[in-house]
N, C-alpha and C positions, 0 to 999 in steps of 0.2 A: 843024098838030100840036099834038098834048096836052100841056096842064102838066102833069108831073112824069111823063110816058112817057118810056121809052128814048129817045134821039138818039144817033146814029152819029157820034162822033168820033173821027177818024183811024183808027189799026189797032189799038184798044184792046181787049182780048176781052172784058172787064167792061161794060155798059152804061153809059152816062152817063146821067144825069137830067138832065131841066132844071133841076129844082130844085139840084142839085147846083154848077149855077153860081154860085147866090147864097151859098152855103156855102163855095166857094170864095173868092170875093170877101169875105167876111165875114173868113176864114182870112188871108187875103194882107193885108188893110187893115187888121187889127186883133190879128191871131193873137199878137202880141206884148205886147198891152194886160192889165191885169188889172182886171176889172170884180167888183162885187158885185151879188148876186141883186136887188137892190133897183135899182140901177140898170137891169139888163135889165127886171125888170118894170116899171118907169115906161118903158123903149121898146118894151114889148109893148104896154102899155095906149096909147101915143101912136100905135102905128101901128092898132090897133083903130079908134081915134077918127078916124082919115084913111082907112080900110079897113074899114066895119062888116059888108062883104060876108065879110069871114074872122076875124069873131070867134068863130066856130066852130073852124075849124080852130087859134085861137092860142090857146081855151081846150085845146083836148087836147094840142097840144104843151105848155105850164103844166103840165097834169095828168102828161105824162109826164116833164117835166123834175123836178116836184116829188116823185116816187116813189122810192123807191130800188128796185134790180132785185129787189130779195125781198121787196116790197110786193104784195100781192094785191087785185085790183080789189075 
C-alpha cells in the first residue's frame, strides 16, 4: 500500500487517503483545543528533528499554512 494513496474503507464513495487517518486522529484527540501557531511551529520543528526525512514535506506544509489563499507563489 502506498502512503497517501487511496484506501477503500467501508462503502464510502469518496476515496479515503492513508494520511486522512492521522488527520482524523488529530481532530478527535485535539479538536476541541485551542493552540497557537507558535505551538504548532514548535511541534513541527520537533517532528523534523525526530524525522529528518520528512523535512521537505513539513516545510511545504508550513509554507502552505503560512500563505493566505490569495497569496501568489
